[in-house]
C-alpha positions in Angstrom: -8.2 2.4 -20.5 -10.8 -0.4 -20.0 -14.0 0.6 -21.4 -16.1 2.6 -18.6 -13.5 3.4 -16.6 -13.3 6.0 -15.2 -10.6 8.7 -16.6 -8.0 9.8 -14.3 -7.0 12.7 -12.6 -3.6 12.6 -13.2 -0.7 10.6 -15.0 3.1 9.6 -14.5 4.7 8.5 -16.8 7.8 7.7 -14.8 5.4 4.6 -13.2 6.8 1.6 -15.5 7.5 -2.3 -14.9 11.0 -1.3 -15.5 10.5 1.6 -11.9 8.7 -0.9 -10.5 11.2 -3.3 -10.3 13.9 -1.2 -8.7 11.5 0.0 -6.0 10.6 -2.7 -4.9 13.6 -4.3 -4.8 15.0 -4.4 -0.3 10.9 -4.0 0.1 8.3 -6.4 1.9 6.5 -6.6 -1.2 10.2 -7.1 -3.3 10.9 -10.3 -0.4 7.5 -11.4 -1.0 8.5 -11.5 -4.6 5.9 -9.4 -5.5 6.3 -8.3 -9.4 5.2 -6.2 -12.0 4.4 -7.4 -15.7 2.4 -4.2 -17.0 1.1 -0.8 -15.8 -1.2 1.6 -18.0 -3.9 4.2 -17.2 -6.6 2.1 -15.8 -5.4 -1.5 -15.7 -1.8 -3.3 -13.3 -1.0 -6.3 -13.7 1.7 -8.2 -11.6 2.2 -11.9 -10.3 3.7 -13.9 -7.3 5.3 -16.8 -7.4 4.1 -18.6 -4.5 6.6 -20.7 -2.4 7.1 -21.4 1.4 7.6 -17.9 2.6 3.5 -17.1 1.4 2.5 -20.4 3.3 0.8 -20.7 6.8 2.2 -23.1 9.1 -1.3 -25.5 7.6 0.6 -24.8 3.8 -1.6 -22.8 2.4 -1.1 -18.9 1.4 -1.1 -16.5 4.2 -4.0 -14.0 4.7 -1.9 -11.3 5.0 0.3 -12.3 1.3 -3.1 -11.9 0.0 -3.6 -9.0 0.5 0.3 -7.6 0.4 -0.2 -8.7 -3.3 -2.9 -7.7 -4.4 -2.7 -4.1 -2.2 0.7 -3.9 -3.9 -1.1 -4.6 -7.6 -3.3 -1.2 -6.7 -0.9 1.5 -5.6 1.6 1.0 -8.7 -1.6 1.3 -10.7 -2.7 4.3 -8.3 0.7 6.1 -8.3 0.4 5.8 -12.2 -2.5 7.9 -11.4 -0.9 10.7 -9.6 1.1 13.5 -10.5 4.3 12.7 -9.5 4.3 15.0 -6.2 1.6 13.7 -5.2 1.4 10.6 -2.8 -1.3 8.3 -1.5 -2.0 5.8 1.9 -4.5 3.1 1.7 -8.3 4.3 3.6 -9.6 0.7 3.3 -9.6 -2.9 1.8 -11.6 -5.9 1.5 -10.2 -9.2 0.4 -12.4 -12.3 -0.1 -10.5 -15.2 -0.8 -12.0 -18.2 -3.4 -10.1 -20.9 -3.4 -6.8 -22.0 -1.4 -2.5 -21.2 -3.0 -0.2 -23.5 -2.4 3.5 -23.7 -3.1 4.2 -24.1 -6.5 1.1 -22.2 -7.8 1.6 -19.2 -9.6 -0.9 -16.3 -8.7 -1.6 -13.9 -10.9 -3.5 -9.8 -10.3 -5.5 -8.0 -12.5 -5.9 -4.5 -10.9 -8.8 -2.2 -12.5 -9.2 1.7 -11.3 -12.7 2.3 -10.4 -13.0 5.1 -9.5 -10.6 8.4 -10.1 -12.1 11.4 -8.1 -9.2 14.1 -6.5 -9.5 12.4 -2.8 -9.5 9.2 -3.1 -9.5 6.3 -5.9 -11.2 3.0 -6.0 -9.1 -0.3 -7.3 -10.8 -3.8 -8.1 -8.0 -6.1 -7.8 -8.8 -10.2 -9.3 -6.9 -12.4 -8.3 -6.2 -15.6 -10.6 -4.1 -18.5 -10.1 -2.5 -19.8 -13.4 -1.3 -23.5 -11.8 0.6 -25.2 -10.0 4.5 -25.5 -11.2 4.3 -23.1 -13.3 6.2 -20.4 -12.0 8.9 -21.0 -14.0 7.2 -21.9 -17.0 5.5 -18.3 -17.7 8.6 -15.1 -16.7 7.0 -11.9 -17.8 7.0 -11.0 -20.5 10.2 -8.5 -21.2 8.7 -4.6 -21.7 5.2 -5.4 -21.2 3.5 -2.1 -19.5 0.9 -0.6 -22.1 -1.5 -2.2 -24.2 -4.8 -1.7 -26.1 -7.7 -0.3 -24.7 -10.4 -2.5 -23.9 -11.4 -4.7 -21.2 -9.3 -6.2 -18.4 -8.3 -10.1 -19.4 -8.4 -13.7 -18.1 -5.9 -15.0 -18.2 -6.2 -17.7 -20.5 -5.7 -21.1 -18.0 -6.1 -19.0 -14.7 -9.2 -19.3 -11.8 -10.5 -17.2 -10.0 -9.6 -16.9 -6.3 -9.5 -14.4 -4.8 -11.3 -10.2 -5.2 -10.1 -7.4 -3.7 -11.5 -4.0 -3.3 -9.4 -1.0 -2.0 -10.2 3.1 -1.6 -6.9 4.7 -1.7 -6.9 8.0 -0.5 -4.7 10.7 -1.8 -3.2 13.4 0.2 
């Protein structure tokens, strides 16, 4: 868990990288090519390789794709931190896009749990652009889902391009 991160109210060991692959197939986030590469108590990492389906007519990543990507990362963190019998919905979200994304870019989202209460969770997802043309060169690490405690690490070759905060309402 990240230094200073809140303790989760529940924990669901069934929420894993492998489970996300199966669950995302045939869904909106799955159609967008969003993949989770790490899921632990207070941290989630996801990737999205940008191609034509993510772009608005001007050739840059559509605002809805930025939000869908970050919200998917936060959602899997939320599920990991709830007992299996509980659900949630996104109650509020805010996205600041700080840079543009184009076809060929690889985006990596790092989600961190900021608040874990009995009725809400608050997540921040920082989105980094890894670079142009690197989508095939950096596949997800096989089996990567748990990591040593400490603050989330910025990708070595990444540049912050968006910041997302959301409140998840526990149902």
